[in-house]
N, C-alpha and C positions, 0 to 999 in steps of 0.2 A: 246613317250619318249622325254625327254628334250634333245635338241641338242645344244652343245657348240662348238663354233669355237675358236681355239687357234692359236695365231700368236705371233710374237715378232719383235725386230729390230736387234738382235744380230746374226740372221741367223739360219737356220734349224738345224745345228749341235750343237747349244748352249745347255749346260747342264741345264740351267734354263728353256728352252722350254720343254725338256724331263721331268724334275721334275714336271712342271706345268701340262702337259698332263696326267701324271700318277696320280697326286693328284686329278684331276677333274673327273676321270673315274667313281667313285661311283655315280656321279650326273646324268649320262646319256650317250648319244652317244657323242663321241669326234671326231671332224674333225680338222686336222692341215693343215694350209696353211701359209707358212712363207717364208721370203726371202732366196735366195740361198747363200747370203753372208751378211756380217755385214753392217747395215745401221744406225749405231748409230749417233745421232744428225742430222738426215735427215730432221726433221720437217714434216710438212703435205704436202705430195707430191701427185700429180695426173699426171701420165704419159700419155701425149697426143701426143708426138712427135715421138714415136717409138712403134713397136709392143712389146707385153709382152709374154714371154714364161712361160709355166707351165709344170713341170715334176713330174712324180710319183717317190717317194723316200720312204725310211724307216728310222725311228728314230733308235737310237742305240739299243733299246729293241725290234726291229722288227715291231713296230707299223707302218702301212701304213700312208703315209703323202703326201702332195703336196708341192713343192717349186716353187718359181717364181723369175725371175730376176728383178721384180718390187720392189718398196719400200713397207714398212709395210702397209701403207694406200692403196696402189695398191692391195696388197694381200687381204685385207678386201673387197675392191670393187669387185675384181674378184669373190670372194666367194659369195658375196651378189647378184651379177648380174647373177649367174647361173653356175659358174664352180663347185660349190657344190650345187646340185639341191634341197636338202632338206632344209626346213625352219630352220633358225638359231634363237635360243631363247636367246642366250647370247654370247658375245665376251669377251674373257679374253686374254690380251696381256702381255707377259713377259716370264719368270721372267728376268727383265733387270739386267745386271751386272753393278750396280751403281744406286744411288738414283736419283729420278726425282722429285725435289721439287722446289718451287719458280718459277723463270723465266725459269727453265729447261723445263717446260711444252711446251714452244713455240718451242723448239729445238727437243724434244724427239720423236723419231719414235715410241717408246713404247706407249706413251700417245696419239699421233696423230692417231695411228691405232685404239685406242679406240674411238677417236673423229669421225673417218670415220664410224664406226659402228653406233654411235649415229645419224649421219646424215641420215643413212638408217633406223632409227627408232628402232634399236636394242640396248638393255641395254648393258653396257660395263664396264669392270674393267681393269685398268692398274696396273701392279704389278712390283715393283722395289726393289732391295736389295742393301743396302749400302755396298760397299766394301772399307774399309779403306785403304788408300795408304800405311800405314806402316804395314799392316797385312802380315805375312810371310806364313801362311798356307792358302790353298784354302778354300773359304767359302762354307759351306754346304747349298744347295738350299732347302733342305727338309723342314726346319721350315717355310720358306717363302711360299713354295707350300702348306703346311698344312694350313697356315693362309689364303692363297688365296682361298682354298676350302671353308673355313668358310665364307668368304665374299661373294663368289659366291652363296653359299647356301642361304644366307640372301637376296641377290638380287633376286634370283629366287622365294623366298617366298613372298617378299614385293614389288618387282618392283622398278623402279626409275622414278623420274619425267621426263617429256619431256626435251630433249636436255641436259641431265645430265649424267655424268659418275662418277665413283669412282676411285680415284687415291690412291692406296695402296703402302706405302713404309715401309720397315722393316729394322731394324739394323741387322748386321750379328751376331746373337746370337743363342744359342740353344733354342728350343721352350720353354722349362721350365724356361728359364731365361728372356723371354720377360715379361715386367712389365704389359702388357695388351694392350688394344686398346684405342687410343685417336682419337676422331673426331676433325679434325684440319682445319685451314684455310691455304690458300697458303701463304707461307712465302716469305722472301727476300733472294735471292742468291747473293753472292758477287763474281764477276768474276775478275780475275787478269790477263787478257789476255795481251800478249805482241806480237808485230810484230817482227818476226825473218826474217832478210834479208840474203839471200845467193846468190852465183853465180853458175850458171851451168858450165859445161866444156867449153862452148863457151864464157864465161864471161858475160852472160846476167843474170840479177837479177831474182830471184824467191822468194816467200814469204811463210812462215808458220805463222799461228796464234797459238802461243805457250803461255808459261807462267805456273805458278804454278797451281795446281788444285783449283777449286773454293771452297769457304767456304760458310757460311750463317750466318744470324743474328738469334740468338737463343731467339726469343721472345716467351714467354709462349703462348700456344694455336696454334702455327704455326706448319707446317709439319716438318721443320728443327729442331725445339725445341723438338718435340716428339721423333724423332730419337736419338737426343743427350741424351735423358733421358731414352732410352731403351724401348720405346713404339713402337708398330705398329701404323702408321699414316694412317688414312682414311680421305681423303679430297674430298668432293663433288665438282665437277667442272662443270660449266655451259658454254655452247657454246655461249651464248649471251654475247658478249664482250662490249656491250654498257655501257658507263659510265653514268648510269641513274641519279646519284646525280648531274651531271654537266649539264644536259640538260636545266634546268630552267635558270641557269646563262648564258649558251651559247645563249639562246633565247634573252637575253637582249643586246647582242652585236648589233652594228649598221650594219644591213644586207641590208638596203635599200640605194640605191645610191641617 
């Protein structure tokens, strides 16, 4: 039987995690190992300086699960290294509360959990749902979970190239209002971070990285563009970060003294 590991970066109690685990059940055996608290924007973490704890818990629907005080990528590593003894065929991470497009991928615990699985040689899908800042009603994770099941089914049928994961992002729309799926490239995120300086009760300064929410450049064919047009975006992401097109030019620099 196909064995799928589910994790996230929003924490074990996240409604997105529950929706994802429920949607993937028709595909095989589901194991859940996720952080015990929110690790959003944690990036790719490997905890080496302290012990990691793992606890038996239950999801809201009663599903047995495991939680850890480690980061999302720690959770994947723990599972792959033997906390979950059965062979894992696919890792699905999410459903993240918020899109992960453009440069978000370097920050995202959702995506870097999928990267950790790929490092272990296991195909992986990261799933994120755009939650508009001005939306007054809670977003339903069911459409995103349904699309994640479709993508996972395709990955199980076709496989993925070595060192590659799929980054799935969806707009917050009912399933029937999605315009379809677009295969996209990683786009450009526009961050508007600001440094906020405050004083603690003792008069010493401390800092927040604040500012308005990020936007993006809506170039056709990019992940951000697909979401803005009402499509589900599927971006193949490769772990090889080498700028291959620059290697020949770089070799022409004066390297000999």
